[in-house]
Each structure stands twice: as structure tokens, then as C-alpha cells.
C-alpha positions in Angstrom: -7.0 -12.7 -16.7 -7.2 -9.2 -17.9 -5.1 -8.2 -21.0 -2.4 -6.5 -19.1 -1.7 -9.6 -16.9 -1.8 -11.8 -20.1 0.8 -9.6 -21.7 3.1 -9.8 -18.7 2.6 -13.6 -18.5 3.5 -14.0 -22.2 6.7 -11.9 -21.7 7.6 -13.8 -18.7 7.2 -17.2 -20.4 10.1 -16.1 -22.6 12.5 -15.2 -19.7 15.4 -17.4 -18.4 15.2 -18.5 -14.7 17.7 -15.8 -13.8 15.6 -13.1 -15.3 12.5 -14.4 -13.7 14.3 -14.2 -10.3 14.9 -10.5 -11.0 11.2 -10.0 -11.9 10.2 -11.6 -8.7 12.5 -9.3 -6.7 11.1 -6.3 -8.6 7.5 -7.3 -7.9 8.3 -7.7 -4.2 9.9 -4.4 -4.2 6.9 -2.7 -5.7 4.7 -4.4 -3.1 6.9 -3.2 -0.3 6.9 0.3 -1.6 3.1 0.4 -1.8 2.8 -0.9 1.8 5.3 1.8 2.9 3.4 4.5 1.2 0.1 3.3 2.7 1.7 3.4 6.1 3.0 6.9 5.6 -0.4 8.1 4.5 -2.1 6.5 7.5 0.4 8.1 9.9 -0.1 11.5 8.3 -3.9 11.1 8.4 -3.8 10.1 12.0 -1.9 13.3 13.0 -4.3 15.5 11.1 -7.4 13.9 12.4 -6.1 14.0 15.9 -6.2 17.8 15.8 -10.0 17.6 15.4 -10.7 14.4 17.5 -8.5 15.0 20.5 -10.3 18.1 21.8 -12.4 18.7 24.9 -15.4 19.3 22.8 -15.1 15.9 21.1 -14.4 14.2 24.4 -17.5 15.7 25.9 -19.6 14.6 22.9 -18.5 11.0 23.1 -18.4 10.5 26.9 -21.9 9.0 27.1 -21.3 6.5 24.3 
């Protein structure tokens, strides 16, 4: 493990079960937030790219492929 993970694991080893439950909830919340941010980024990118990709010129360029 890298040193940051080692440090976290050492700290968690000292926690009570109740506090560990809170840490698990916090970790799950962080993962959820990252997934939501990634989804928002994909959706924004799709809308921007569509302006260039969904044109008659692009359709003509790709029609034989």
C-alpha cells in the first residue's frame, strides 16, 4: 500500500465500530459524488460535441463508412 493508504488504515484501526460505520458512509458518499460529477461531465461533453458531429457535413463524411 502507499503511504497515504497506510496512514488511513492506521487511523481506522483505532476507531470504534460506530465510527467505522461513519467512515464507510463517508467513503460511499465520496464515490457517489465522483460518479455524479463524471456523469455530468459526460452529459456536458456530449452536448458540446453534438454541435460539431450532428451536421450535414459530418453525416456526408461518414455515410460510406
